[in-house]
Each structure stands twice: as structure tokens, then as C-alpha cells.
N, C-alpha and C positions, 0 to 999 in steps of 0.2 A: 585263563586256565583254571579248571576245577579238578578237585581230587575227590575220590570216594574210597571208603574202606570196605573191605569184605574179609570175613574170617572163615577159616575152615577148621572144624573140630573133627578129629579122627578118634574114634573109640572102638575098641575091640575087646572081646572076652579073652583073646590070646595075650593081651598086654597086662594082665594081672592088676586090674583096677587102676591103671594109670591112663592119662589122657595126653594126647599130643595136640597142641594148638599152634596153628600156623597162620600168621596175619600177613596178608598181601595188600599192596597198594595198587590200585588201578589209576590210570591217568587218562583224562579226556582232554584233548586239546581242541579249543574252539578258536577259529581265526576268521577274520573278515578281510577280504581282499580290498585294498585301497583303490577305489575307482577314480580318484581325482587325477586330473591331467597334470603332467609335469609343467614346471614353470617355463615360460618362453619370454625372452626379453625383446620388447618392441622398442625401436628407436626412431625418432623423427627429428631431423635437423632443419632448423629454420634460420632465416636472416631477417634483419629489421629493414632491409632495402631490397628492391628488385634489381637495380643496376647500381654500379659503383665505378668511380674513376680512380686513377692513381692518386694516392694520398688520402682517400676516404677511409674512415674507420667503420668497420662492419661489426655489428653485435650479433653473435651466433647464439642460438638457444637449441639445446638438445633435450628433448623430452624422452624420458624412459618410462616403461610400464611393464610390469609382470602380468602377462595375459593368462597365465596358468593358474591352477588352484593350489599349488604348493609354493613355499618360499624359495627364492633363489639366493645363493650365497656366493662369496668370492667374486663379486662383480667388478670387472674392469672394463671401462669404455675407453677406446683408443681412437683418437682423431688425428690422422696424418695430414697436416696442412699442405696445400699446394705451394710451390715456390713463389707464386704470385702473392702470397699472404705472409705477413710478418705478425706473429703473436704480440699483443700488447701486454707487456710485463705486468703481472699482478692482477690481471682482469678476470682470471678464471675462478669460478666458484660453483659449489654444489649447494642446492637448497638446504635450509636449516633442518629439515626433517631427516636428512640422510647424511650424517657426518661421514667425512672421508677425506681423502687427500688428492692433490693434483701434482703430477710431475711433468716437467717440460724438458724434453731432450731434443737435440738436433736430429733431423731426419736424413742427413746426408745429401739432401737436394736443395739446401739453402733455406730451409724453413724449419718447422718444429713438429714434433709428435707430442700431443697432449694425452696423458693417461690419467683418467679419473677412476679412483678406486674407492668403493663404498666400504665402510667399516663393518656395517651390519647387514644381515640378510634383508632382502626386499620381499616383503610379505606378498601373498597371493593378491593379485589385482592392485598392488601398490604402485604408486607413480612418483616421479621426481623430475627435477629440472636442473640442468647444467647450463651455465652461461660463460661466455668469454668474448673478447674482442680481438680483432686482427686488422691491420692496416694493409690496404691494397698497394702493391708495389708497381 
């Protein structure tokens, strides 16, 4: 935003040698529209095995990525496990680049809901990884 000054002097022979001075401020607003794309969170969930039997432990990896050009904030990634899987206590983690927390709650179907919450915004094109383990029932 820029400002400019202009003044107006009014003089008249009818004013008996006095002068009226009026100072006005003009304002010019210059803006640029932000053409960047909003953030979009892309998730990919992978396992370390292709098949598993009852009693096997599966390691899951969730990769997340902001595909947009603006940061994303207040990110919560929720994974509702099927009743065929039992979460392995203490196995969930978020990579060290993205501090955050993990909460484990029952899902009412005999398994767990894992909620991963990032403490900070995920920058444009930023990536991260979440891992956890579950036992096949």
C-alpha cells in the first residue's frame, strides 16, 4: 500500500489577504492475487507383507504429502483398524521431522482407531511417514 499527498491552496481577493490551506491524503491500494493452489493431503498406506496368517505381526506405513503450494495445518490422520487386526501397544510413531501425538481409542468393533495429530503445519510439498504394527487375529 502506498500513500501520496496533495494539497489545495485557496486564495481569493475577497478573503482580505488570508489563505486557506487544505491537505488531503489519497490512498492507492495495490494487491496481487495469490495464484498458488491450496494444500491437498495425499495419503498412501502400505504393509510390509503381501499375505498374513493369524498371529502374524504386520508393519503398516502411512506416507503423507502436501501436494499443494500452501501449508496445511491442524492435520489429523485417522486409521480405523478392522476387527481382524489388534494394534501392537507402543508401536505407533510419526517421523522425527513432524512432531505430534498418537491416540489409540476402541472403535466399538473390537479393534482400535489410531489418530495421528501433527503439532506443526505441513509445508507445501512437505512429506512425512507414520508407522505402526498390528497382529492378525
